[in-house]
N, C-alpha and C positions, 0 to 999 in steps of 0.2 A: 503495498500499500506505500504510497506518495501522499506525504503532508504537503498543505500549502504553506508557507509561512504568512499570514494575513496582516502583520504589523509594520506598517509602513515607516514609524516613527514614535520615538520618547520622545515627551516633552513635557516642561511644567506652567502649567498656566491654573490663573488662578480660581477657583470652584466657583465661581459666583457667573462666570462664564459659560458655563457648564448650559449644556439644556435637559433637564430630564427625559427619559424617554415618558411618551405617553402609554405605552402599551405594558410599561412598565407595572406587574403583577403583585409584587413585593411589598410588606407593610413592614415598618419597623418601629417595633412596642418600645417601650422605656427602655425598659432592661439591656435591649441588645444597644441604643444608644447609651445608655450609661457605659456596658460594658466596652462597645467603640472606643469612646473617650478613656474609657480605662488605660485601655492598649498603647493608643496612639501619643498618651500623657506620657506611657512608663518607656516605649519600646520608640517607637516613631514609625515614620514611614517607612516600610518595609514592603510594600508593592504597591501596584498602579493601578487606576481605575482603567476599565476600556471604555472606547472612545469612536465616533466615529465623525468622520465630515459631511456636514449638511450643506444646503448652501441656507440656512440659518445659522448655522456654527457649527462645535461639537457636541453632537448629543451622545449622555451618556448610555451604555450596553449594559454594564454592569456597573457597582461602586458608586450607585444612588445617596445610600447612609454615609458613607466619607464624604462625597463632596455637600453634603447638607452639613455634617459636625459643624466646620470651622469654614464658613463659604469664601471670608476674605483670603483664605491663605492659600498659595500656590502650591496644585498636587500632583502626582507625577501622572499622567497618561501613557497611555499604547495606543496611538492612532492606529486603530486598525480598518482594510480595506474591504469591507461586504457591504453585500446588498440588501433590500429591506427587507426580506423574505430570508436570509442568512442570519440578517439582526431577530431576526423572530425566533429563527433557532437556536440562538443563544439565550435570548431572554428564556425562553421555555425551558431548558435541558443545564444551562451549565450552578445552577446551584441544585437542581434535582440529582446530577449525575455526582456531586459532590457528596450529598446526603444517602447516595448510595454504598459508602462506604460501611467495612463495619469496624466494629472496636476489637483492638486485642487488648484484653482485660488486665493482660502483666504487665505491657506496654504503657497502659494509660494507667497505672497506678505508680508506676517508679518516677513517669516523669510528673507525678503533681505531687509524689516525694522531694520533688529541684523546685519547680517552683514557686517562689516567692512574692510577691502582691500586695501593694498599698492601698487593691484598689477594692473597697466592699462589693462592685460592681464585677469586677474579675472574681473576686473571689466567688460567688454565688454562681455565676456562670460553671466557673470549674468544679464545685460541688454539685450541680446539677447536670454534667457531666456525668462525673463518680457515681453519683445515682442512679443515672441513665443507664449508665454499665453498670449494674447492680454490687458499685465498691462499697467499701466502709458503711454495709448495711449493718451490722453490727455495731454502729462506734455509735459513739457518743454524738447527741444533736446540739449542746450548747455546751458554753463551760463548764458551768454548774453542772452539767448531768458528767464529767471527768469524774469527781468525786465520786461519784456512785456506781463507778465503773468497776466489776467484777474479775475480769480480765488483766492479766496486765498489756500495753497498750504496745504499739508500734515505737520501736527506738527515735528521737529525732525528728520529730515530723511533726507537719501543720497542718492543720482538718482543714480542707477546704472550705467545711460547709461555715465556719466560726472564724477563722483564724486561729483559734488555741495552738499554741503550740506545747508539748510536750518530750517528754525523753523518758525511756524504760520500763511506762504505767505509774510513774511518781507525782 
C-alpha cells in the first residue's frame, strides 16, 4: 500500500485566525477543557492542529479545543492538502480510530505510577482512565480512607484519584 503524504507545511498562526469546521461533531465538556489547559500549562505544545486552506482562510480539521483554549496565542498547525470529502472522512474517523485502541493495564499502571501532575483536572482524568481500566479498584478513594485500609499499599505511589502519596502502607 502506498500512503500519500498530505501535509503541505507546518506553520504557527494565531488561533483566533483559524476557522472552525461547521461539520465538527465533537463537543468539549468542562472536564476535558480543564484537562487540556492542565497539560498545556505543564508541558506546552507537543502536537499540531490539523487545518486546510479554504478561500475564507485556514479551517480546522482537528484541534478545535486546542484552538479555543487560548485564541490569542500562536499555535502549531499542519496544513493539509485535503478535498471536502476527505475532510469529512477525517472528521468522522480520526478520534474514532484512536478510541479503538485497547488498554494494556500493566503498562498503564506502570505509567501512572510515574506521572505526577499539579493539575487537579489532569489527576481526575488519569483517575478516570485508571478506573476505566479496572486499576486500583480495591484502593481507598480519598486521603481519609487511607487510614482505614487493611492491606499494605504500593510503595512510593500517588493516588490518581485524589493525589494522596504513600509509601509502603504507612
